[in-house]
N, CA, C and O atoms as CSV, one atom per row, in Angstrom:
chain,resi,resn,atom,element,x,y,z
A,1,MET,N,N,-272.532,-83.197,-164.338
A,1,MET,CA,C,-271.245,-83.841,-164.489
A,1,MET,C,C,-271.475,-85.243,-165.051
A,1,MET,O,O,-272.471,-85.900,-164.750
A,2,ASN,N,N,-270.532,-85.673,-165.867
A,2,ASN,CA,C,-270.600,-87.000,-166.482
A,2,ASN,C,C,-270.488,-88.053,-165.374
A,2,ASN,O,O,-269.618,-87.940,-164.510
A,3,PRO,N,N,-271.350,-89.070,-165.384
A,3,PRO,CA,C,-271.297,-90.071,-164.308
A,3,PRO,C,C,-269.966,-90.806,-164.264
A,3,PRO,O,O,-269.550,-91.256,-163.196
A,4,ASN,N,N,-269.293,-90.938,-165.394
A,4,ASN,CA,C,-267.999,-91.623,-165.417
A,4,ASN,C,C,-266.905,-90.802,-164.731
A,4,ASN,O,O,-265.869,-91.348,-164.353
A,5,LEU,N,N,-267.127,-89.505,-164.571
A,5,LEU,CA,C,-266.095,-88.613,-164.027
A,5,LEU,C,C,-266.365,-88.229,-162.579
A,5,LEU,O,O,-265.548,-87.521,-161.990
A,6,LYS,N,N,-267.490,-88.667,-161.965
A,6,LYS,CA,C,-267.859,-88.230,-160.625
A,6,LYS,C,C,-266.840,-88.608,-159.560
A,6,LYS,O,O,-266.585,-87.810,-158.658
A,7,GLY,N,N,-266.262,-89.769,-159.630
A,7,GLY,CA,C,-265.361,-90.232,-158.576
A,7,GLY,C,C,-263.957,-89.632,-158.664
A,7,GLY,O,O,-263.114,-89.923,-157.815
A,8,LEU,N,N,-263.695,-88.816,-159.656
A,8,LEU,CA,C,-262.337,-88.288,-159.857
A,8,LEU,C,C,-262.056,-87.007,-159.082
A,8,LEU,O,O,-260.904,-86.578,-159.023
A,9,ASN,N,N,-263.056,-86.391,-158.495
A,9,ASN,CA,C,-262.887,-85.139,-157.737
A,9,ASN,C,C,-262.177,-84.078,-158.573
A,9,ASN,O,O,-261.178,-83.500,-158.145
A,10,ILE,N,N,-262.697,-83.832,-159.753
A,10,ILE,CA,C,-262.109,-82.846,-160.663
A,10,ILE,C,C,-262.586,-81.464,-160.225
A,10,ILE,O,O,-263.788,-81.246,-160.077
A,11,PRO,N,N,-261.636,-80.505,-160.011
A,11,PRO,CA,C,-262.050,-79.148,-159.639
A,11,PRO,C,C,-262.952,-78.539,-160.715
A,11,PRO,O,O,-262.863,-78.903,-161.888
A,12,ALA,N,N,-263.819,-77.609,-160.305
A,12,ALA,CA,C,-264.812,-77.013,-161.196
A,12,ALA,C,C,-264.146,-76.342,-162.389
A,12,ALA,O,O,-264.632,-76.466,-163.513
A,13,GLU,N,N,-263.026,-75.622,-162.162
A,13,GLU,CA,C,-262.366,-74.918,-163.269
A,13,GLU,C,C,-261.858,-75.906,-164.322
A,13,GLU,O,O,-261.951,-75.660,-165.525
A,14,VAL,N,N,-261.321,-77.024,-163.841
A,14,VAL,CA,C,-260.798,-78.045,-164.756
A,14,VAL,C,C,-261.953,-78.690,-165.511
A,14,VAL,O,O,-261.856,-78.956,-166.709
A,15,PHE,N,N,-263.051,-78.937,-164.792
A,15,PHE,CA,C,-264.209,-79.550,-165.443
A,15,PHE,C,C,-264.758,-78.625,-166.528
A,15,PHE,O,O,-265.139,-79.088,-167.603
A,16,GLU,N,N,-264.801,-77.319,-166.251
A,16,GLU,CA,C,-265.273,-76.354,-167.252
A,16,GLU,C,C,-264.349,-76.345,-168.472
A,16,GLU,O,O,-264.809,-76.254,-169.610
A,17,ALA,N,N,-263.038,-76.442,-168.218
A,17,ALA,CA,C,-262.083,-76.489,-169.330
A,17,ALA,C,C,-262.286,-77.764,-170.135
A,17,ALA,O,O,-262.166,-77.746,-171.360
A,18,LEU,N,N,-262.592,-78.872,-169.463
A,18,LEU,CA,C,-262.875,-80.130,-170.157
A,18,LEU,C,C,-264.110,-79.996,-171.039
A,18,LEU,O,O,-264.116,-80.429,-172.192
A,19,GLU,N,N,-265.165,-79.385,-170.476
A,19,GLU,CA,C,-266.384,-79.195,-171.257
A,19,GLU,C,C,-266.121,-78.337,-172.481
A,19,GLU,O,O,-266.622,-78.629,-173.567
A,20,LEU,N,N,-265.338,-77.279,-172.312
A,20,LEU,CA,C,-265.024,-76.384,-173.431
A,20,LEU,C,C,-264.212,-77.124,-174.493
A,20,LEU,O,O,-264.484,-77.014,-175.689
A,21,ARG,N,N,-263.233,-77.861,-174.046
A,21,ARG,CA,C,-262.375,-78.600,-174.987
A,21,ARG,C,C,-263.178,-79.681,-175.690
A,21,ARG,O,O,-263.012,-79.906,-176.889
A,22,SER,N,N,-264.041,-80.343,-174.951
A,22,SER,CA,C,-264.883,-81.385,-175.531
A,22,SER,C,C,-265.791,-80.787,-176.599
A,22,SER,O,O,-265.998,-81.379,-177.658
A,23,ALA,N,N,-266.328,-79.610,-176.308
A,23,ALA,CA,C,-267.207,-78.952,-177.270
A,23,ALA,C,C,-266.434,-78.526,-178.516
A,23,ALA,O,O,-266.954,-78.600,-179.630
A,24,MET,N,N,-265.193,-78.083,-178.327
A,24,MET,CA,C,-264.389,-77.610,-179.464
A,24,MET,C,C,-263.882,-78.767,-180.321
A,24,MET,O,O,-263.826,-78.652,-181.545
A,25,THR,N,N,-263.515,-79.872,-179.692
A,25,THR,CA,C,-262.895,-80.977,-180.425
A,25,THR,C,C,-263.882,-82.087,-180.764
A,25,THR,O,O,-263.625,-82.887,-181.664
A,26,GLY,N,N,-264.980,-82.146,-180.073
A,26,GLY,CA,C,-265.933,-83.215,-180.302
A,26,GLY,C,C,-265.547,-84.509,-179.598
A,26,GLY,O,O,-266.177,-85.545,-179.814
A,27,VAL,N,N,-264.515,-84.458,-178.756
A,27,VAL,CA,C,-264.064,-85.638,-178.020
A,27,VAL,C,C,-264.761,-85.656,-176.667
A,27,VAL,O,O,-264.906,-84.623,-176.014
A,28,ASP,N,N,-265.194,-86.860,-176.252
A,28,ASP,CA,C,-265.894,-87.017,-174.979
A,28,ASP,C,C,-264.979,-86.592,-173.827
A,28,ASP,O,O,-263.766,-86.796,-173.866
A,29,LYS,N,N,-265.602,-85.991,-172.791
A,29,LYS,CA,C,-264.830,-85.535,-171.626
A,29,LYS,C,C,-264.085,-86.687,-170.965
A,29,LYS,O,O,-262.944,-86.509,-170.538
A,30,ALA,N,N,-264.682,-87.829,-170.873
A,30,ALA,CA,C,-264.030,-88.989,-170.250
A,30,ALA,C,C,-262.780,-89.381,-171.044
A,30,ALA,O,O,-261.745,-89.719,-170.469
A,31,ASP,N,N,-262.894,-89.330,-172.368
A,31,ASP,CA,C,-261.719,-89.645,-173.206
A,31,ASP,C,C,-260.616,-88.601,-173.005
A,31,ASP,O,O,-259.430,-88.934,-173.006
A,32,LEU,N,N,-261.016,-87.338,-172.832
A,32,LEU,CA,C,-260.021,-86.281,-172.572
A,32,LEU,C,C,-259.313,-86.530,-171.243
A,32,LEU,O,O,-258.100,-86.355,-171.129
A,33,VAL,N,N,-260.097,-86.947,-170.229
A,33,VAL,CA,C,-259.516,-87.233,-168.917
A,33,VAL,C,C,-258.562,-88.430,-169.017
A,33,VAL,O,O,-257.466,-88.416,-168.456
A,34,VAL,N,N,-259.004,-89.467,-169.743
A,34,VAL,CA,C,-258.158,-90.656,-169.910
A,34,VAL,C,C,-256.856,-90.270,-170.608
A,34,VAL,O,O,-255.781,-90.711,-170.202
A,35,GLU,N,N,-256.948,-89.452,-171.652
A,35,GLU,CA,C,-255.739,-89.020,-172.370
A,35,GLU,C,C,-254.832,-88.198,-171.447
A,35,GLU,O,O,-253.612,-88.362,-171.473
A,36,ALA,N,N,-255.415,-87.327,-170.641
A,36,ALA,CA,C,-254.617,-86.533,-169.696
A,36,ALA,C,C,-253.935,-87.445,-168.677
A,36,ALA,O,O,-252.775,-87.240,-168.320
A,37,LEU,N,N,-254.684,-88.464,-168.211
A,37,LEU,CA,C,-254.095,-89.406,-167.253
A,37,LEU,C,C,-252.957,-90.195,-167.894
A,37,LEU,O,O,-251.938,-90.443,-167.249
A,38,ARG,N,N,-253.120,-90.597,-169.173
A,38,ARG,CA,C,-252.029,-91.293,-169.882
A,38,ARG,C,C,-250.799,-90.396,-169.974
A,38,ARG,O,O,-249.672,-90.836,-169.745
A,39,GLN,N,N,-251.040,-89.124,-170.317
A,39,GLN,CA,C,-249.916,-88.187,-170.412
A,39,GLN,C,C,-249.234,-88.018,-169.058
A,39,GLN,O,O,-248.008,-87.960,-168.969
A,40,ASN,N,N,-250.062,-87.937,-167.986
A,40,ASN,CA,C,-249.486,-87.830,-166.640
A,40,ASN,C,C,-248.695,-89.081,-166.286
A,40,ASN,O,O,-247.636,-88.999,-165.662
A,41,LEU,N,N,-249.212,-90.240,-166.686
A,41,LEU,CA,C,-248.514,-91.492,-166.431
A,41,LEU,C,C,-247.183,-91.517,-167.193
A,41,LEU,O,O,-246.149,-91.899,-166.645
A,42,ASP,N,N,-247.228,-91.100,-168.470
A,42,ASP,CA,C,-245.982,-91.017,-169.254
A,42,ASP,C,C,-244.999,-90.065,-168.596
A,42,ASP,O,O,-243.804,-90.345,-168.509
A,43,LEU,N,N,-245.517,-88.942,-168.139
A,43,LEU,CA,C,-244.676,-87.957,-167.469
A,43,LEU,C,C,-244.104,-88.535,-166.177
A,43,LEU,O,O,-242.939,-88.301,-165.853
A,44,ALA,N,N,-244.916,-89.286,-165.445
A,44,ALA,CA,C,-244.447,-89.910,-164.202
A,44,ALA,C,C,-243.333,-90.916,-164.508
A,44,ALA,O,O,-242.330,-90.966,-163.795
A,45,PHE,N,N,-243.509,-91.723,-165.575
A,45,PHE,CA,C,-242.463,-92.674,-165.957
A,45,PHE,C,C,-241.186,-91.941,-166.367
A,45,PHE,O,O,-240.080,-92.364,-166.031
A,46,THR,N,N,-241.351,-90.848,-167.090
A,46,THR,CA,C,-240.192,-90.056,-167.509
A,46,THR,C,C,-239.471,-89.488,-166.288
A,46,THR,O,O,-238.243,-89.513,-166.205
A,47,ILE,N,N,-240.257,-88.978,-165.347
A,47,ILE,CA,C,-239.656,-88.438,-164.116
A,47,ILE,C,C,-238.961,-89.549,-163.339
A,47,ILE,O,O,-237.862,-89.355,-162.819
A,48,GLU,N,N,-239.606,-90.723,-163.259
A,48,GLU,CA,C,-238.995,-91.856,-162.564
A,48,GLU,C,C,-237.682,-92.254,-163.240
A,48,GLU,O,O,-236.687,-92.536,-162.571
A,49,HIS,N,N,-237.693,-92.271,-164.571
A,49,HIS,CA,C,-236.470,-92.597,-165.326
A,49,HIS,C,C,-235.378,-91.547,-165.056
A,49,HIS,O,O,-234.211,-91.891,-164.869
A,50,LEU,N,N,-235.768,-90.280,-165.039
A,50,LEU,CA,C,-234.795,-89.209,-164.775
A,50,LEU,C,C,-234.232,-89.313,-163.359
A,50,LEU,O,O,-233.046,-89.069,-163.138
A,51,ILE,N,N,-235.079,-89.672,-162.415
A,51,ILE,CA,C,-234.607,-89.841,-161.030
A,51,ILE,C,C,-233.594,-90.978,-160.966
A,51,ILE,O,O,-232.564,-90.863,-160.302
A,52,ALA,N,N,-233.893,-92.084,-161.663
A,52,ALA,CA,C,-232.947,-93.212,-161.695
A,52,ALA,C,C,-231.644,-92.785,-162.374
A,52,ALA,O,O,-230.557,-93.156,-161.930
A,53,GLU,N,N,-231.756,-92.014,-163.436
A,53,GLU,CA,C,-230.558,-91.528,-164.152
A,53,GLU,C,C,-229.733,-90.611,-163.253
A,53,GLU,O,O,-228.505,-90.689,-163.241
A,54,ILE,N,N,-230.406,-89.747,-162.505
A,54,ILE,CA,C,-229.698,-88.850,-161.573
A,54,ILE,C,C,-228.990,-89.668,-160.497
A,54,ILE,O,O,-227.851,-89.368,-160.138
A,55,ALA,N,N,-229.658,-90.700,-159.980
A,55,ALA,CA,C,-229.040,-91.558,-158.967
A,55,ALA,C,C,-227.802,-92.240,-159.544
A,55,ALA,O,O,-226.773,-92.344,-158.876
A,56,SER,N,N,-227.911,-92.700,-160.780
A,56,SER,CA,C,-226.764,-93.333,-161.437
A,56,SER,C,C,-225.625,-92.332,-161.618
A,56,SER,O,O,-224.461,-92.659,-161.389
A,57,LEU,N,N,-225.966,-91.121,-162.028
A,57,LEU,CA,C,-224.945,-90.082,-162.206
A,57,LEU,C,C,-224.278,-89.732,-160.878
A,57,LEU,O,O,-223.069,-89.507,-160.822
A,58,LYS,N,N,-225.081,-89.689,-159.804
A,58,LYS,CA,C,-224.508,-89.417,-158.483
A,58,LYS,C,C,-223.548,-90.529,-158.082
A,58,LYS,O,O,-222.474,-90.268,-157.541
A,59,ALA,N,N,-223.945,-91.781,-158.353
A,59,ALA,CA,C,-223.067,-92.917,-158.027
A,59,ALA,C,C,-221.767,-92.827,-158.831
A,59,ALA,O,O,-220.680,-93.056,-158.299
A,60,ASN,N,N,-221.894,-92.489,-160.121
A,60,ASN,CA,C,-220.700,-92.324,-160.959
A,60,ASN,C,C,-219.838,-91.176,-160.454
A,60,ASN,O,O,-218.610,-91.262,-160.454
A,61,ASP,N,N,-220.492,-90.100,-160.023
A,61,ASP,CA,C,-219.757,-88.948,-159.499
A,61,ASP,C,C,-218.983,-89.334,-158.245
A,61,ASP,O,O,-217.832,-88.935,-158.066
A,62,GLN,N,N,-219.629,-90.116,-157.373
A,62,GLN,CA,C,-218.946,-90.560,-156.152
A,62,GLN,C,C,-217.777,-91.472,-156.491
A,62,GLN,O,O,-216.720,-91.393,-155.865
A,63,LYS,N,N,-217.966,-92.340,-157.485
A,63,LYS,CA,C,-216.874,-93.224,-157.911
A,63,LYS,C,C,-215.724,-92.389,-158.468
A,63,LYS,O,O,-214.557,-92.660,-158.187
A,64,LEU,N,N,-216.064,-91.377,-159.255
A,64,LEU,CA,C,-215.020,-90.505,-159.804
A,64,LEU,C,C,-214.286,-89.767,-158.685
A,64,LEU,O,O,-213.070,-89.583,-158.751
A,65,GLU,N,N,-215.024,-89.348,-157.665
A,65,GLU,CA,C,-214.378,-88.681,-156.533
A,65,GLU,C,C,-213.392,-89.625,-155.848
A,65,GLU,O,O,-212.292,-89.221,-155.471
A,66,VAL,N,N,-213.796,-90.886,-155.690
A,66,VAL,CA,C,-212.902,-91.881,-155.090
A,66,VAL,C,C,-211.681,-92.077,-155.985
A,66,VAL,O,O,-210.552,-92.158,-155.500
A,67,ASP,N,N,-211.919,-92.152,-157.304
A,67,ASP,CA,C,-210.804,-92.303,-158.251
A,67,ASP,C,C,-209.861,-91.109,-158.177
A,67,ASP,O,O,-208.642,-91.271,-158.215
A,68,VAL,N,N,-210.427,-89.913,-158.070
A,68,VAL,CA,C,-209.600,-88.704,-157.981
A,68,VAL,C,C,-208.771,-88.734,-156.700
A,68,VAL,O,O,-207.586,-88.401,-156.719
A,69,LEU,N,N,-209.389,-89.130,-155.588
A,69,LEU,CA,C,-208.645,-89.225,-154.332
A,69,LEU,C,C,-207.524,-90.251,-154.440
A,69,LEU,O,O,-206.416,-90.031,-153.951
A,70,ASP,N,N,-207.826,-91.372,-155.087
A,70,ASP,CA,C,-206.805,-92.410,-155.284
A,70,ASP,C,C,-205.654,-91.873,-156.133
A,70,ASP,O,O,-204.483,-92.113,-155.837
A,71,LEU,N,N,-206.005,-91.144,-157.189
A,71,LEU,CA,C,-204.958,-90.557,-158.046
A,71,LEU,C,C,-204.145,-89.516,-157.287
A,71,LEU,O,O,-202.929,-89.429,-157.458
A,72,ARG,N,N,-204.810,-88.732,-156.453
A,72,ARG,CA,C,-204.080,-87.733,-155.657
A,72,ARG,C,C,-203.091,-88.413,-154.722
A,72,ARG,O,O,-201.962,-87.950,-154.558
A,73,GLN,N,N,-203.522,-89.523,-154.105
A,73,GLN,CA,C,-202.620,-90.262,-153.220
A,73,GLN,C,C,-201.439,-90.816,-154.003
A,73,GLN,O,O,-200.305,-90.785,-153.525
A,74,LYS,N,N,-201.702,-91.323,-155.207
A,74,LYS,CA,C,-200.613,-91.835,-156.041
A,74,LYS,C,C,-199.661,-90.711,-156.431
A,74,LYS,O,O,-198.443,-90.894,-156.422
A,75,VAL,N,N,-200.214,-89.547,-156.774
A,75,VAL,CA,C,-199.373,-88.403,-157.134
A,75,VAL,C,C,-198.526,-87.981,-155.934
A,75,VAL,O,O,-197.336,-87.697,-156.070
A,76,ASP,N,N,-199.157,-87.944,-154.755
A,76,ASP,CA,C,-198.402,-87.600,-153.544
A,76,ASP,C,C,-197.267,-88.600,-153.327
A,76,ASP,O,O,-196.150,-88.216,-152.980
A,77,GLY,N,N,-197.559,-89.882,-153.532
A,77,GLY,CA,C,-196.530,-90.910,-153.386
A,77,GLY,C,C,-195.407,-90.725,-154.387
A,77,GLY,O,O,-194.230,-90.864,-154.054
A,78,LEU,N,N,-195.788,-90.406,-155.631
A,78,LEU,CA,C,-194.775,-90.184,-156.663
A,78,LEU,C,C,-193.945,-88.939,-156.361
A,78,LEU,O,O,-192.737,-88.915,-156.596
A,79,GLU,N,N,-194.606,-87.904,-155.838
A,79,GLU,CA,C,-193.862,-86.697,-155.468
A,79,GLU,C,C,-192.856,-87.008,-154.376
A,79,GLU,O,O,-191.732,-86.506,-154.400
A,80,GLY,N,N,-193.261,-87.844,-153.407
A,80,GLY,CA,C,-192.345,-88.249,-152.344
A,80,GLY,C,C,-191.175,-89.042,-152.897
A,80,GLY,O,O,-190.026,-88.829,-152.510
A,81,ARG,N,N,-191.480,-89.966,-153.815
A,81,ARG,CA,C,-190.402,-90.755,-154.423
A,81,ARG,C,C,-189.479,-89.857,-155.248
A,81,ARG,O,O,-188.260,-90.033,-155.241
A,82,PHE,N,N,-190.076,-88.886,-155.965
A,82,PHE,CA,C,-189.276,-87.962,-156.762
A,82,PHE,C,C,-188.353,-87.146,-155.861
A,82,PHE,O,O,-187.184,-86.937,-156.183
A,83,ALA,N,N,-188.889,-86.688,-154.733
A,83,ALA,CA,C,-188.067,-85.920,-153.794
A,83,ALA,C,C,-186.918,-86.787,-153.276
A,83,ALA,O,O,-185.787,-86.317,-153.154
A,84,GLY,N,N,-187.213,-88.060,-152.969
A,84,GLY,CA,C,-186.165,-88.971,-152.512
A,84,GLY,C,C,-185.113,-89.187,-153.590
A,84,GLY,O,O,-183.915,-89.182,-153.307
A,85,LEU,N,N,-185.563,-89.378,-154.829
A,85,LEU,CA,C,-184.609,-89.560,-155.933
A,85,LEU,C,C,-183.780,-88.304,-156.167
A,85,LEU,O,O,-182.590,-88.383,-156.472
A,86,LYS,N,N,-184.419,-87.147,-156.023
A,86,LYS,CA,C,-183.706,-85.883,-156.201
A,86,LYS,C,C,-182.621,-85.744,-155.131
A,86,LYS,O,O,-181.497,-85.340,-155.428
A,87,THR,N,N,-182.961,-86.077,-153.902
A,87,THR,CA,C,-181.982,-86.016,-152.806
A,87,THR,C,C,-180.829,-86.987,-153.065
A,87,THR,O,O,-179.663,-86.641,-152.871
A,88,ALA,N,N,-181.163,-88.208,-153.507
A,88,ALA,CA,C,-180.118,-89.195,-153.801
A,88,ALA,C,C,-179.240,-88.712,-154.952
A,88,ALA,O,O,-178.022,-88.891,-154.918
A,89,LEU,N,N,-179.843,-88.106,-155.964
A,89,LEU,CA,C,-179.078,-87.582,-157.091
A,89,LEU,C,C,-178.147,-86.463,-156.634
A,89,LEU,O,O,-176.993,-86.392,-157.056
A,90,GLU,N,N,-178.656,-85.596,-155.773
A,90,GLU,CA,C,-177.803,-84.515,-155.255
A,90,GLU,C,C,-176.631,-85.094,-154.458
A,90,GLU,O,O,-175.500,-84.626,-154.591
A,91,ARG,N,N,-176.898,-86.112,-153.631
A,91,ARG,CA,C,-175.817,-86.760,-152.867
A,91,ARG,C,C,-174.812,-87.413,-153.808
A,91,ARG,O,O,-173.601,-87.268,-153.635
A,92,ASN,N,N,-175.322,-88.132,-154.802
A,92,ASN,CA,C,-174.427,-88.775,-155.767
A,92,ASN,C,C,-173.602,-87.752,-156.539
A,92,ASN,O,O,-172.438,-87.999,-156.852
A,93,THR,N,N,-174.200,-86.611,-156.846
A,93,THR,CA,C,-173.480,-85.548,-157.550
A,93,THR,C,C,-172.359,-85.015,-156.667
A,93,THR,O,O,-171.242,-84.795,-157.135
A,94,GLU,N,N,-172.664,-84.808,-155.385
A,94,GLU,CA,C,-171.626,-84.345,-154.452
A,94,GLU,C,C,-170.501,-85.371,-154.345
A,94,GLU,O,O,-169.322,-85.015,-154.340
A,95,ILE,N,N,-170.874,-86.642,-154.260
A,95,ILE,CA,C,-169.859,-87.703,-154.177
A,95,ILE,C,C,-169.018,-87.724,-155.446
A,95,ILE,O,O,-167.794,-87.837,-155.391
A,96,ALA,N,N,-169.696,-87.613,-156.601
A,96,ALA,CA,C,-168.978,-87.631,-157.873
A,96,ALA,C,C,-168.037,-86.426,-157.989
A,96,ALA,O,O,-166.914,-86.557,-158.476
A,97,LEU,N,N,-168.495,-85.267,-157.544
A,97,LEU,CA,C,-167.629,-84.079,-157.602
A,97,LEU,C,C,-166.414,-84.251,-156.690
A,97,LEU,O,O,-165.299,-83.876,-157.053
A,98,GLY,N,N,-166.638,-84.820,-155.511
A,98,GLY,CA,C,-165.533,-85.086,-154.591
A,98,GLY,C,C,-164.549,-86.076,-155.200
A,98,GLY,O,O,-163.335,-85.889,-155.116
A,99,ALA,N,N,-165.082,-87.134,-155.816
A,99,ALA,CA,C,-164.221,-88.133,-156.460
A,99,ALA,C,C,-163.459,-87.509,-157.614
A,99,ALA,O,O,-162.287,-87.826,-157.818
A,100,ARG,N,N,-164.088,-86.640,-158.364
A,100,ARG,CA,C,-163.417,-85.961,-159.488
A,100,ARG,C,C,-162.272,-85.101,-158.980
A,100,ARG,O,O,-161.185,-85.089,-159.557
A,101,MET,N,N,-162.531,-84.377,-157.887
A,101,MET,CA,C,-161.465,-83.527,-157.322
A,101,MET,C,C,-160.299,-84.390,-156.851
A,101,MET,O,O,-159.138,-84.043,-157.070
A,102,ARG,N,N,-160.609,-85.527,-156.198
A,102,ARG,CA,C,-159.536,-86.424,-155.747
A,102,ARG,C,C,-158.760,-86.997,-156.928
A,102,ARG,O,O,-157.536,-87.117,-156.881
A,103,CYS,N,N,-159.496,-87.353,-158.000
A,103,CYS,CA,C,-158.834,-87.883,-159.198
A,103,CYS,C,C,-157.952,-86.812,-159.842
A,103,CYS,O,O,-156.839,-87.099,-160.283
A,104,THR,N,N,-158.452,-85.588,-159.893
A,104,THR,CA,C,-157.662,-84.491,-160.463
A,104,THR,C,C,-156.377,-84.294,-159.661
A,104,THR,O,O,-155.303,-84.110,-160.235
A,105,ARG,N,N,-156.489,-84.334,-158.340
A,105,ARG,CA,C,-155.301,-84.216,-157.491
A,105,ARG,C,C,-154.342,-85.389,-157.716
A,105,ARG,O,O,-153.128,-85.206,-157.802
A,106,ALA,N,N,-154.910,-86.596,-157.810
A,106,ALA,CA,C,-154.082,-87.788,-158.011
A,106,ALA,C,C,-153.357,-87.714,-159.359
A,106,ALA,O,O,-152.191,-88.093,-159.457
A,107,VAL,N,N,-154.046,-87.226,-160.395
A,107,VAL,CA,C,-153.415,-87.084,-161.716
A,107,VAL,C,C,-152.285,-86.066,-161.635
A,107,VAL,O,O,-151.204,-86.277,-162.185
A,108,ALA,N,N,-152.544,-84.966,-160.946
A,108,ALA,CA,C,-151.501,-83.938,-160.808
A,108,ALA,C,C,-150.303,-84.506,-160.049
A,108,ALA,O,O,-149.155,-84.265,-160.421
A,109,GLN,N,N,-150.576,-85.257,-158.988
A,109,GLN,CA,C,-149.475,-85.870,-158.225
A,109,GLN,C,C,-148.727,-86.887,-159.087
A,109,GLN,O,O,-147.499,-86.958,-159.034
A,110,SER,N,N,-149.451,-87.668,-159.871
A,110,SER,CA,C,-148.813,-88.656,-160.741
A,110,SER,C,C,-147.921,-87.967,-161.767
A,110,SER,O,O,-146.807,-88.421,-162.028
A,111,ARG,N,N,-148.399,-86.889,-162.340
A,111,ARG,CA,C,-147.589,-86.141,-163.319
A,111,ARG,C,C,-146.321,-85.593,-162.658
A,111,ARG,O,O,-145.229,-85.617,-163.225
A,112,SER,N,N,-146.517,-85.104,-161.447
A,112,SER,CA,C,-145.358,-84.583,-160.720
A,112,SER,C,C,-144.359,-85.701,-160.443
A,112,SER,O,O,-143.153,-85.513,-160.598
A,113,LEU,N,N,-144.867,-86.871,-160.031
A,113,LEU,CA,C,-143.980,-88.012,-159.762
A,113,LEU,C,C,-143.294,-88.491,-161.041
A,113,LEU,O,O,-142.117,-88.852,-161.017
A,114,VAL,N,N,-144.031,-88.495,-162.164
A,114,VAL,CA,C,-143.429,-88.882,-163.442
A,114,VAL,C,C,-142.327,-87.898,-163.808
A,114,VAL,O,O,-141.256,-88.300,-164.262
A,115,ALA,N,N,-142.586,-86.624,-163.614
A,115,ALA,CA,C,-141.569,-85.601,-163.920
A,115,ALA,C,C,-140.355,-85.791,-163.025
A,115,ALA,O,O,-139.218,-85.690,-163.487
A,116,GLN,N,N,-140.588,-86.066,-161.740
A,116,GLN,CA,C,-139.476,-86.304,-160.813
A,116,GLN,C,C,-138.692,-87.559,-161.212
A,116,GLN,O,O,-137.463,-87.582,-161.149
A,117,ALA,N,N,-139.432,-88.612,-161.628
A,117,ALA,CA,C,-138.766,-89.851,-162.040
A,117,ALA,C,C,-137.921,-89.609,-163.279
A,117,ALA,O,O,-136.802,-90.116,-163.366
A,118,ARG,N,N,-138.425,-88.850,-164.234
A,118,ARG,CA,C,-137.645,-88.532,-165.433
A,118,ARG,C,C,-136.392,-87.747,-165.058
A,118,ARG,O,O,-135.286,-88.011,-165.528
A,119,SER,N,N,-136.627,-86.768,-164.184
A,119,SER,CA,C,-135.495,-85.943,-163.759
A,119,SER,C,C,-134.452,-86.794,-163.057
A,119,SER,O,O,-133.254,-86.639,-163.294
A,120,THR,N,N,-134.913,-87.709,-162.178
A,120,THR,CA,C,-133.991,-88.582,-161.450
A,120,THR,C,C,-133.290,-89.524,-162.424
A,120,THR,O,O,-132.082,-89.727,-162.308
A,121,ARG,N,N,-134.014,-90.103,-163.379
A,121,ARG,CA,C,-133.433,-91.002,-164.363
A,121,ARG,C,C,-132.372,-90.274,-165.190
A,121,ARG,O,O,-131.309,-90.818,-165.489
A,122,GLN,N,N,-132.690,-89.035,-165.549
A,122,GLN,CA,C,-131.734,-88.262,-166.342
A,122,GLN,C,C,-130.495,-87.944,-165.514
A,122,GLN,O,O,-129.372,-87.981,-166.018
A,123,ALA,N,N,-130.712,-87.628,-164.223
A,123,ALA,CA,C,-129.580,-87.323,-163.349
A,123,ALA,C,C,-128.717,-88.559,-163.155
A,123,ALA,O,O,-127.490,-88.469,-163.128
A,124,VAL,N,N,-129.361,-89.717,-163.021
A,124,VAL,CA,C,-128.610,-90.970,-162.857
A,124,VAL,C,C,-127.833,-91.266,-164.138
A,124,VAL,O,O,-126.667,-91.657,-164.080
A,125,ALA,N,N,-128.467,-91.081,-165.283
A,125,ALA,CA,C,-127.797,-91.335,-166.553
A,125,ALA,C,C,-126.607,-90.407,-166.721
A,125,ALA,O,O,-125.541,-90.831,-167.165
A,126,GLU,N,N,-126.786,-89.147,-166.368
A,126,GLU,CA,C,-125.669,-88.199,-166.490
A,126,GLU,C,C,-124.551,-88.556,-165.519
A,126,GLU,O,O,-123.370,-88.435,-165.842
A,127,SER,N,N,-124.936,-88.993,-164.336
A,127,SER,CA,C,-123.937,-89.369,-163.343
A,127,SER,C,C,-123.164,-90.598,-163.808
A,127,SER,O,O,-121.954,-90.671,-163.596
A,128,ARG,N,N,-123.821,-91.550,-164.426
A,128,ARG,CA,C,-123.137,-92.755,-164.939
A,128,ARG,C,C,-122.184,-92.369,-166.068
A,128,ARG,O,O,-121.059,-92.859,-166.170
A,129,GLN,N,N,-122.682,-91.480,-166.898
A,129,GLN,CA,C,-121.820,-91.057,-168.020
A,129,GLN,C,C,-120.571,-90.377,-167.500
A,129,GLN,O,O,-119.475,-90.618,-168.007
A,130,ARG,N,N,-120.720,-89.545,-166.510
A,130,ARG,CA,C,-119.570,-88.833,-165.949
A,130,ARG,C,C,-118.617,-89.828,-165.281
A,130,ARG,O,O,-117.395,-89.705,-165.374
A,131,SER,N,N,-119.189,-90.783,-164.629
A,131,SER,CA,C,-118.303,-91.720,-163.928
A,131,SER,C,C,-117.621,-92.653,-164.942
A,131,SER,O,O,-116.567,-93.190,-164.600
A,132,TRP,N,N,-118.106,-92.877,-166.097
A,132,TRP,CA,C,-117.458,-93.728,-167.096
A,132,TRP,C,C,-116.463,-92.931,-167.910
A,132,TRP,O,O,-115.531,-93.477,-168.501
A,133,SER,N,N,-116.676,-91.656,-167.926
A,133,SER,CA,C,-115.744,-90.889,-168.750
A,133,SER,C,C,-114.533,-90.477,-168.022
A,133,SER,O,O,-113.661,-89.824,-168.595
């Protein structure tokens, strides 16, 4: 075993693969190990970055959940207000219909009174004419 690699506790199968690769490529086994360690370090940084990204996404997801709950509460509030407005509109419609019926009756009574007044005026006029003639 290469003296530079003794302290790394490399399993025999891996060491044999290193020797084979070194023989095929002409690159020193220590350089192959260093390159593998660099790749592992890059991979570790990538994994660390992904873990941080996942944590950020989870935080955003939780914020979105809070936003959704807030929106649901607002929608519930608006639904309650809409129901109240609908009830008030129904009451106002009933009041308006009642007022319309009263106005219709009042108009009919007024027409009847106008007709009676005309009839009375005509009767008075005829009576005056008869008394003058």
